[in-house]
C-alpha positions in Angstrom: 175.1 28.7 118.6 175.8 26.7 122.2 178.8 28.7 122.7 176.9 31.9 122.0 174.2 31.2 124.2 176.6 30.3 127.1 178.4 33.5 126.8 181.8 31.9 125.6 181.8 34.5 122.8 180.4 38.1 123.8 179.4 41.1 121.8 182.1 42.7 119.8 184.5 39.5 119.9 185.9 38.1 116.7 183.9 35.1 115.4 186.1 32.1 114.3 186.9 32.3 110.6 185.2 29.7 108.3 188.7 27.6 108.3 188.6 27.6 111.9 185.1 26.6 112.6 185.6 23.6 109.9 188.7 22.6 111.8 187.2 22.8 115.4 184.0 20.9 114.3 185.4 18.5 111.8 183.3 19.7 108.9 183.9 20.6 105.4 184.4 24.6 104.6 181.2 24.7 102.8 179.3 23.4 105.7 181.1 25.8 108.0 180.5 28.8 105.8 176.8 27.9 105.7 176.4 27.6 109.5 178.0 31.2 109.7 175.7 32.6 107.5 172.8 31.1 109.2 174.0 32.8 112.3 174.3 36.1 110.6 170.7 35.6 109.2 169.4 35.1 112.9 171.4 38.2 114.2 174.1 36.5 115.9 177.4 37.1 113.8 178.0 40.3 112.1 179.8 39.2 108.9 182.0 42.0 107.1 183.7 41.1 104.0 187.6 41.6 104.1 187.5 42.8 107.8 186.0 39.6 109.6 183.1 38.3 111.7 181.9 39.6 114.9 179.3 38.5 117.6 176.7 41.0 117.8 174.1 39.5 119.9 174.9 38.3 123.5 172.7 35.8 125.4 171.0 38.5 127.4 170.0 40.9 124.6 166.4 40.5 125.4 167.2 42.2 128.6 169.0 44.8 127.3 167.6 48.7 127.3 168.2 50.8 124.7 171.4 52.9 124.3 171.7 56.7 123.7 174.6 57.3 121.4 175.7 60.6 120.9 177.3 61.9 117.4 179.8 64.7 117.9 180.5 66.9 115.0 183.2 69.9 114.8 180.5 72.4 113.2 181.3 76.2 114.2 177.6 77.3 113.8 175.6 74.6 114.9 175.6 73.0 118.3 172.4 70.3 118.2 171.0 67.7 116.1 167.7 70.2 115.8 169.7 72.6 113.7 170.8 70.1 111.3 167.9 70.0 109.1 167.0 69.6 105.3 169.5 70.6 102.6 171.3 72.4 105.4 172.7 69.1 107.1 176.4 68.5 106.2 176.6 65.8 103.1 178.3 63.1 105.3 175.6 62.8 108.2 173.1 60.7 106.4 176.1 58.3 105.6 177.2 58.0 109.0 173.6 57.7 110.2 173.3 54.9 107.6 176.3 53.2 109.2 175.1 53.3 112.6 171.6 52.0 111.8 173.2 49.1 110.2 174.9 48.0 113.3 172.3 49.1 115.8 168.7 47.8 115.0 165.9 50.6 115.4 164.7 49.4 118.7 168.5 49.1 120.3 169.6 52.7 120.2 169.0 56.3 119.5 171.0 58.9 118.1 171.8 62.7 119.3 173.8 65.1 117.0 176.0 67.4 119.0 178.1 70.3 117.4 181.1 71.9 119.1 183.6 74.7 118.2 187.4 74.0 118.1 188.7 73.4 121.6 185.3 73.9 123.0 184.2 70.1 123.2 182.5 70.5 126.8 182.3 74.2 127.2 179.8 74.8 130.4 176.2 75.2 129.4 176.7 74.0 125.8 174.3 70.9 124.7 176.9 68.4 125.0 178.0 69.4 128.3 174.7 69.3 129.7 174.2 65.9 128.0 177.3 64.7 129.8 176.1 66.2 133.1 172.8 64.6 132.9 174.2 61.2 131.7 171.8 61.5 128.9 174.0 59.7 126.4 175.9 56.2 126.9 179.0 56.9 124.7 180.1 59.1 122.1 181.4 58.7 118.4 183.4 61.9 117.7 183.8 62.9 114.2 186.0 65.9 114.7 189.4 66.6 116.3 189.8 67.0 120.0 192.6 67.9 122.1 194.3 66.0 124.9 192.8 68.0 127.6 189.4 67.2 126.4 189.9 63.6 125.9 191.1 63.8 129.7 187.9 65.4 130.5 185.8 62.6 128.7 187.9 59.9 130.3 187.6 61.5 133.8 183.8 61.3 133.5 184.1 57.8 132.3 182.4 58.5 129.0 183.1 55.8 126.4 184.1 57.5 123.2 185.5 56.3 119.8 187.3 58.8 117.7 186.6 59.0 113.7 188.9 60.4 111.1 191.2 61.6 114.0 193.9 60.8 116.5 194.9 62.2 119.9 198.6 63.0 120.4 200.2 61.5 123.7 196.5 59.7 124.7 195.0 56.5 124.5 191.6 56.1 122.5 189.8 53.7 120.3 189.8 55.1 116.7 188.6 54.3 113.3 190.8 55.8 110.2 189.8 56.0 106.6 192.5 54.9 104.5 193.1 58.2 102.7 196.8 57.5 102.0 195.8 54.2 100.2 193.1 55.9 98.1 195.4 58.9 97.4 197.9 56.5 95.9 195.5 54.6 93.9 194.6 57.8 92.2 198.2 58.9 91.5 198.8 55.3 89.9 195.6 55.9 87.7 197.2 59.3 86.6 200.6 57.9 86.1 199.1 55.2 83.9 197.6 57.8 81.8 200.9 59.6 81.1 200.6 62.3 83.5 203.9 63.7 85.0 202.8 67.4 85.6 200.8 67.1 88.8 199.0 69.8 90.7 197.4 69.4 94.0 194.9 71.1 96.3 194.2 70.1 99.7 193.3 71.5 103.5 195.9 72.1 106.0 193.9 70.8 108.9 192.3 67.6 107.2 194.6 65.4 105.4 197.4 64.9 107.9 194.8 64.1 110.6 192.7 61.8 108.6 195.8 60.0 107.5 196.7 59.5 111.2 200.1 61.2 110.1 201.0 64.6 111.8 204.2 64.9 109.8 202.6 64.2 106.3 204.6 66.2 103.4 202.7 66.0 100.1 205.7 66.9 97.7 208.0 64.4 99.6 205.4 61.9 99.5 204.9 62.3 95.9 208.7 62.2 95.4 208.8 59.1 97.1 206.2 57.5 94.6 208.1 58.7 91.7 206.7 62.1 90.9 210.1 63.8 90.8 209.1 66.9 88.9 206.4 68.0 91.9 207.5 70.6 93.9 206.2 72.5 96.7 204.8 75.3 94.4 202.6 72.4 92.7 200.9 71.7 96.0 198.4 74.6 97.6 197.0 74.4 101.2 193.8 76.0 102.1 194.0 77.1 105.7 190.5 75.7 106.9 191.4 76.4 111.0 188.6 78.7 110.6 186.3 76.5 108.8 185.2 77.0 105.1 186.5 80.1 103.4 184.9 82.4 101.1 184.9 81.0 97.4 187.5 83.4 96.2 190.0 81.7 98.4 189.3 78.5 96.7 189.3 80.0 93.2 192.7 81.7 94.1 194.1 78.2 95.2 192.8 76.9 91.9 194.5 79.6 90.0 197.7 79.4 91.7 197.9 75.6 90.6 196.8 76.0 87.1 199.5 78.7 86.4 202.0 76.1 86.8 200.6 74.2 83.6 199.7 70.7 85.2 198.2 68.1 83.2 196.2 66.5 86.1 194.9 68.1 89.5 194.4 66.1 92.6 191.7 67.9 94.6 191.0 67.0 98.3 187.3 67.0 98.2 184.1 67.9 95.9 184.1 71.6 96.6 187.7 72.2 95.5 187.0 70.1 92.7 183.9 71.9 91.6 186.1 75.1 91.6 188.5 73.4 89.2 185.5 72.2 86.9 184.4 76.1 87.0 187.5 77.3 86.1 187.9 75.1 83.3 184.3 75.8 81.9 185.1 79.6 81.9 188.2 79.0 79.7 186.7 76.2 77.2 189.0 73.9 78.9 188.1 70.3 78.6 188.1 67.7 81.3 189.7 65.5 80.9 191.3 66.3 77.2 193.0 69.5 78.4 193.1 68.6 82.4 192.5 65.5 84.1 190.7 65.8 87.8 190.7 63.3 90.8 189.2 64.0 93.8 190.2 62.3 97.0 186.5 62.8 98.5 183.5 63.3 96.8 180.1 63.3 99.2 178.0 64.9 96.4 178.7 62.6 93.3 175.4 64.0 91.4 176.0 67.4 91.8 178.8 67.9 89.0 178.5 68.3 85.2 181.1 65.4 84.9 181.7 62.3 87.1 184.7 62.6 89.3 187.3 59.8 89.6 187.3 59.8 93.6 187.6 57.7 96.5 184.5 56.1 97.5 183.8 58.2 100.7 180.2 57.3 100.7 180.8 53.5 101.5 184.0 54.3 103.4 181.7 56.8 105.9 179.3 54.0 106.4 181.5 51.0 107.1 183.5 53.6 109.5 180.3 54.5 111.1 179.4 50.5 111.4 182.9 50.0 113.0 182.8 52.9 115.2 179.5 51.5 116.6 180.9 48.2 117.2 183.7 49.5 119.1 181.6 51.8 121.2 179.2 49.2 122.0 182.0 47.0 123.1 183.1 49.9 125.3 179.7 50.3 126.7 179.6 46.8 127.5 182.7 46.7 129.1 184.7 44.9 127.0 186.7 46.9 124.5 190.4 47.8 124.6 191.0 51.5 125.2 193.7 51.6 122.3 192.1 50.1 119.1 192.8 51.3 115.7 190.6 50.2 112.7 191.5 51.0 109.4 189.0 51.3 106.7 189.8 50.7 103.3 188.7 53.0 100.2 188.0 51.7 96.7 188.2 54.4 93.8 185.2 55.3 91.6 185.8 55.5 88.2 184.4 58.6 86.6 185.1 60.3 83.5 187.3 63.2 85.0 190.7 61.2 84.2 192.2 60.6 80.9 195.4 60.1 79.2 197.6 63.0 79.1 196.5 65.8 76.7 198.0 69.4 75.7 199.0 71.3 78.7 198.2 74.9 79.0 201.1 77.6 79.0 201.5 79.5 81.8 201.4 82.9 80.0 197.9 82.0 78.7 196.7 81.6 82.4 198.4 84.6 83.7 196.4 86.7 81.3 193.3 85.3 82.9 193.9 85.7 86.6 192.5 89.5 86.6 189.6 88.2 85.0 189.1 85.3 87.5 189.5 87.7 90.4 187.1 90.2 89.3 184.5 87.3 88.6 185.3 85.8 92.4 184.6 89.2 93.8 181.3 89.5 92.3 180.3 85.8 93.2 181.5 85.9 96.8 179.7 89.4 98.0 178.3 88.7 101.6 180.6 85.8 102.3 
């Protein structure tokens, strides 16, 4: 406590481990652990299991003013928090806010959401550019991709920012990345243990490589490295989301393409793609997981499906990501952060009922006979999209 009060440790600094505290003060590990827990209860230390402990309250906390944090989303049709309302809000927004509020007490920070169009982060006259010009925000947490030019724009104006999900080629920036590759591999191991060898995958062209922090990621090559030698490029379908969400017919066409290969299991990037796989199976009286096992890498609407998906726990992951981003941004605003910090947030896998042992795969001929029916149904469903 004296070291904290005297400023020897500052906000964002890593707090000594239980072992180190015990050694420094000549006490038992139990006593050291109890002392750290007391500091955590008093609000001086943020204990994060599996990551470490960090100083959260500096000696001059009472004199600090409240911060204004801008949360920046790439959203083609919304540019300000006022337009994120009710059920129209993206499903990840509440989880981000929950993580931010976990780090910042209610009276220490306020949050404003800003949307931007791809490549137009600080377009003149837009809400975000106006807020930056008026110095209405102390720092930014950016959850969408930005270009090197946009990063330079922010750095020239000395706006502290932390990236979530994404990296910037050839630029230095603090960033927090969800460990999607680790979760993906965990799902593959689960499928392999069930006897699955004929795998299909549907993912977004502009999401997975950036989220993984690897611009050169190649799904078929990655699968082969893990032992899935039978998987070819035809078993992996990309949905081009460079212009945002596509009509549902695009998703259904991707599902049909994968299903005609006769897989016993499919890995879908998110809950939207997974829901179209479920729809496809329901229409054809195929059972999940008896006829087809289904894994989802990302599921932010776990109660919206007729079956519970086996998926990475993105809800908890997003909260942890927001907490870590808040910590890095707070440190940057106070002038104590490295400008090239990378934090990885682990993702556990939630076991649902959508994965089972290998069943009887469909014949591709049976699927071909149904494609015309599927296309007709999609056209009717997507009128006006």
